[in-house]
C-alpha positions, 0 to 999 in steps of 0.5 A: 291535591293530586296529579293525574298520570299514567300508571307505570308498568314496572313496579318499584323494588328494593335491592332484594327485588321485592316490591315496595308497597308504599311505591306501588300505583293506586287508583283513587277515584278519577286520580291515578296515583303513582305511589302511596306516600301522602303529604299530611296537612301541616300547619306552617303559619306563613299565610299572612292575613289568612291568605296563602303567599307565593312562597306556599307554591314553592313549598308544595312544588318542592314536595310534588312528585308525578302522580303524588297526593299532597294535602295542604294545611288546614284552612279555617272556616271562620275568623274565630276558628283560627288555632294559630296565627297566619294560617289560611282561611276561607269563610263561605256558606259552603263549609260543610261536607254535603254542601261542598260535595254538591258544589264540586262533586263528592269525588273531589272531596276528602275529609280528615278525622282526628277522633282520638286527639287529646291536645290541650286535654281536649278529648271525646268521651267515646271516640270510637262511636263518634268516628264510626258515625262520621265514617258511615255518614261520609260513605253515604255522601260518597267522598273521595277519601277518609284520612284518619289519625291513629291514637298517640303512640304507646310505650311497649317494652320501652319502645314507641309503637303505633296502636293500629286502632283504625281498622274498623273505620277502614273496613266501614268506609266505602272509599280510599282510606288514608292512615296517619300517625307516627309511620316510618318507611317500614311500618308504612310498607307493612300496613299497605301490604296487609290492607290495613290502609290504602295510603299512608300520610307523613308529616314530620318526615315529609316536612324535613325531606321534600323528596320523601317518596324518592328516599323511600326508593333508595336501598336499605339492606340490613343484611349488609350492615355487618359484613366485611365487604369494603364496598357493599353496604359500606360506601355504595349508598347513592346520594340523592343526586346520583344517577343510580336514583330513579329520576321518575320520582325526582319531582313534578314538571314545572 
């Protein structure tokens, strides 16, 4: 879901007065986003009888921000297509992309693709070709966004690194592109600044930090880590309820 609001005139900056790419505004179709930090769809297994419960509203409202974009967990399209218990489900004839786009408008439809998944040894023989074909068809339909997941992170020189193999699909898709897969604050800022993606979705980080966009606004100045100042970079980090934190991203109106 997305909430429409007006664009702020002052771009967010860190304590070095440099713009934070993840926290810059973005126009996604008819929706004016205030930042580019997206909640990824996360299976939570709390929809008893395949019906979302009142506590789901609490969960998503905790992660809502003004002008933010939240993607709810996957909704099964058949009672035989439930990968987990207690997940939401809707089975109607309007279950394919063109039918949904015709019903509600392509500008309100987004699609998530996971061509590189290898969960439980289930993988595609040619994920690049499959994803390329789907991205072209989605562009033809005119859906609002394409949300794609990177291949699993690789170990390079002893460190886990994001493969960054989504650029061909980002360049082919004629709409908003959302990248996901192991991103942190620094990597997210980098790929937005470089134009690799329009928005970045976060799973584990957003799950454990309902106020993730606000946390990304807080300073992280590595140049002060190893100085001898008794305050700067030592005891001056603001708490989340500190007045020094920008209240604009504290949460949506309830």
